[in-house]
N, C-alpha and C positions, 0 to 999 in steps of 0.2 A: 435769607430768603424765607418767606412765610407762604405756605400752600395753604388755602381755604378752600372748603369744599361744602357746600349746602346740601341739605336733604330734607324732606318733610313736606314739600309742596304737594299740591294736589288740586282735587275739584272738590268743592264743599257747597252747601247750601247756604244762604243767607242766614244768618243766627247761628251758625255752626263755629266750630273752633278746629286750629290746625297748631301743631308745634313744630317750627322750623327748628334745624339744627345747623350749626356751622364748625366742622372739625378743623382744626389747624394742625399742622405739622411743620417742622422747620425748628426756628428759633424759639426760645422761652416764651410760652404764651402769656404769661402773666407780665411780660414787659410791654405788653401792647394794649393800648384802649382799643375797644371793638364797637362795631356797629352794624345797623343794619340799614340798607336804603331798598328803595323800589322804584320801578320804572312801569309806568302803565303804558298800554299801545298809544303811540302818538305824542308821548309825553317824556318830559326830562326825568332824569332820574334824581330822586329826592331823598333826603334824610328821614328816617323813620324813628331810629332808637339808637342810644349809644349807652355804652356801660364803660365805667372806669376799669383801670387795671385790676384792682383788687374786688370789683364788683359792689363797692361800698355806695357809688353814685351812678345814677340813671338820669337819663333824659329822653323826652319824647316828643315826636310831632304831635301839635294840639289834637288833631282830628282821631288820634288812636288812644290818647290818654285815657285810661280807665278800662281800656279794652284788650291792649297789647302790654306783655310783660317780658322784659329783657333780663336774663340772667347769664351766669357763666359759672362754669366749674373748670377751675384751673387745673385742678388735678387731672383732669380728663382732655384737657386742652379742647374745650367745647363750650361755644356760646349758644343760647336758646332763644327764641322768641315765640311767645305763648301767645296766639292769637285769638280772641274769644269775640262773640258777637260780631261775626264777621258781616260786612256789608259788600254790595257789588263793587263799591268804589275801591275797596280794598284789592281788586283784582290787579295783578302787576307780577314782573318779575322781581322777587326779593334777593338781594345780594349782600352778602357780608363782607365787610372791610376792617381792616387791622392797622393801626399806626401807632407809633410812640407816644403822639399826644392825641388827646381827645378833642382838642380844638377844631382841626379841619373837618372832622367827622361831624361835630355837632353843628358846625357852620355850613354844612354842605359844600365844602371846598373840595369838590371831588378829585380835582387835579392834583391837590396836595396830600391826598390819602396814598399811603405806600402800597397796600395790598389789598387785592379784590378777589372774591370768588366769582364763579361764572354765573351763579344765579340759580333759582328754583322757582318754577311757575306756580303762582297761585290764582287758583279761578274761583270766584264766588258767584254762583248762580242765584238769581233773585225768584 
């Protein structure tokens, strides 16, 4: 079992920045690819960013490329999402996910992803 806990959400003005964290406990963190998803009100949960087990490869939703950066610290069992130049359309509940394979994360195969956090709310005011 892997337990995931997100933090760092909050209210920010458009153009501002936030850094989300996802702390993992349980099995070996470095054995899992990790990802961030978000769910805006009335919408389905969608893929935002993914990072490979070593952190050497990252992948992003087109609309966040150049603004968001995903990273991980395997020594601290933590993944991060640095969000800059935030827009009102980034408002959502952000959840982290873990899976032995990065494929279901990148392909938004929500039902195939093994572990999920409960999410943290990000609200961007315009």
